[in-house]
N, C-alpha and C positions, 0 to 999 in steps of 0.2 A: 669154820675156815672162811666160808662165803661172807659171813657177817663181819669178820675181821677185815676182809678186803674192802667191803662196802664202806665200813667206818673210815678206813684209810683214804678212800677216794673222796669221801665227804669232807674230811679234814683238809685234804689237799685243795679241794675246790673252793673252800671258804675264802682264802686270801684272794683268789682270782675273782670271786664275786665282789668282794669289797673293793678290789682294785678297779674292776669294771664300773662299779657304781660311782667310785670317786672320779673316774675319767668322765663319766656321763655328767656328773655334777659340775665338773670343770668346764665341759663343753657348753653347758647351759648357762654359764655365767656370761655377763655382758660387761665389757670394759668401756668405761666412760672416759674419753680422752680429756674432756674439760675438767672432770673431777680428779683424773689421774688415779683411778681405782676401779675395782669391780663394783657394780651396783649391789646393794644389800638385798636380801630377800624381800624386805618391806618395800623397797623401791621397785623391785621387779614385779611385785604384786599390786602396785598402785593402780587404782581404778576409781575415779570419781564420777558418779552418775549424777548429772544435773537435770536432765529432762528425758521423758519418754518421747518416742517419735510423735505420738498423738498430741502431747502437750506442746512440743516444738511447732507442730503444724498449726495449732491454734494461734501461736505467736506470729506465724507467717501470714495467716489470713484472719485477722481479728474481726473483719467486717463481712466475711463471706457467709452466705446462707448455709452452705454445706461444704464439707471437706471429705474427699474420698482419696483412696490410695490405690496404686496399681504397681505391678512389677513389670519393668521394661526389660525385654531381652533383645539385645542388639546383634546384628549379623556380623560376620567377620569383616565384611566390606565397610559396614558402618563403624566398626571398631577401628579399622585402619584409618578411615577418614578423620575420626575424632582424635586419634593419636597424632596424626599429622598436624592437625590444627592446634592442639595444645602443646605439642613438642615433647611429649614423653609417653612411654608405654605403660600400660596397666593390665592386670590380669583379669579384671571383672568383665563379665558379659551380661550381667543383670544388675539393675539398679531399682531401688524403691523410690517412687515419686508420689508426693501428695499433691492434690489438685484442689484449689479453692474455686468455688462457683457461686454466683449470685444471679438468680433468675435466669438460669441457663447460659449465662455468660461466664467464661473462664477468667478468674481474677489473677491466676498465675500458677506456677509450679514450684514445688520445693523438693529438692533432691537430697537424699541421705548420702553422705560421702564418707568414705573410710580411706584415709591416706596416712602413711607412716610419718610420725613426728621425728623425734630424735632416735628412739629405739622401738616404739610400739605405735600401733595405729590410733589415730584420733577419729572419733565419730561425731559428725556434725551435719547440720542441715543448711542448705543454701536456697533461698527463695529468689525466684526470677519472675518478673511480671511480663505481660504480653508484649511490652516494648523491648524485651530482651535485656532489661536492667536488673541488677541485684537489688532486692528490697530488704533483705535481712540475712543474717548469719547467726546461728545458734549452736553452741557446743552441747552435744548430748552426753558423750562419755569422754573423759580425758584420762589417759593412762600413764602419763609421765610424772615424775616427781617434781619437775620444774616446768615453767612456761605456761601455766594455766591462765596467765593474764590475757591470752588470746580470746578468752570467753567474755572479757569485759567490753562493754559498749564503747568505751572511749578508744578501744583499738579496732574492733570489727566494724564500726560504722564507716571506716575508710573504704570498705568494699561496696557500700551502698552507691548505686548509680553506675557501677562498672558494667561494661558490655563486652561482647566478644572482641571488640576492636581495641580494648585496653590491654596492654601487655601485663599489667599487674606486677611490676617489678619492685623488689624490696628497696626501701630507702629512696625510691623515685615516685612510684605510684602509691606505695603503702609504707609508712614509717615503721621500721623494725622495733622489736622489744628487746632490750638488753637481756641476754641470757636465755632467750627463747627463739633464736634465729631459725632453728630447724622446725619448730612449731609454726612459725610465721610462713616459712617456705611451704610447709605441708598444707596449711589452710589456703594460701594463695593458689597453689596448684589445684586444689579441690574446687575452689571458686571458679577458676578458669574452666575446669572440666564441666561443672554444672552449667555454666553459660553455654558451652558448646553443645552439651546434651540437649538443653532446651531449644537451641537453634536448629540442630539437626533433626531431632525427633518430634518437635512440636511446631515451632515457628515455620520451618521450611515445609513441613508436611501439610500445612494449611493451604499452600499454593501448589506444591508438587505432588500431593497425594502419595507421599512416601509411606510404605507399609511399616507399621510398628507392631511388634509382637508384645502384647500386654496380657497381664493376668491380675486378678484382684489379689489383695494382700492375703485373703483367706486361702488362696490356692498356692501360696508361696511354698509351704512345707511339702505339698504334693509335688510341685515342680522340682524342688531341691532333691527329693528322693528319686524322682524319675530321671532327671537330666544330670544330676550330680553337681549342682552349683549351689 
């Protein structure tokens, strides 16, 4: 009798499980307004890896004697100031930065940035020199099915020489790429944030002695597990 009841419950539960799984699958789908359809599983899983952080850093500092990395942890006050300066809010409180040096002199800083493109985040590196100017931009990982042209030099050279005083507006300071508007907006936002990070955490600290919480890259996993970021 007990076995018969148990079998009945299992049979009744199966449609509910299937329905629940179907609902979850539907929730996980992403609608693309431009394509006027849901993205395919292949498009959802798109991930093109072009460079490792270390390889990108070598491109940022080709003439430096040494390159080191550190993890920056910003305070809530620093985060508030940076958000006010760039004009948008972000969730991160830690950033990875590579630093090029030659004979004890800093050649510049290169920040890894993750900003949302059309549907998923782009991972790229932005180099800033001691004058506060962009020296290079390199895509590390691109996760969209379209818009990867932002990794081409004929596009991202437009950011070279930009400073915190440049608004970096699409089609005014940076010429847009047809079909990749969201990726261009994403990269422009990240470039602006990298410039402000360099200004607030390094350039200003040279004169104001502002405290910066740093850790080596080797300590990153320990900090992530300890502090939850």
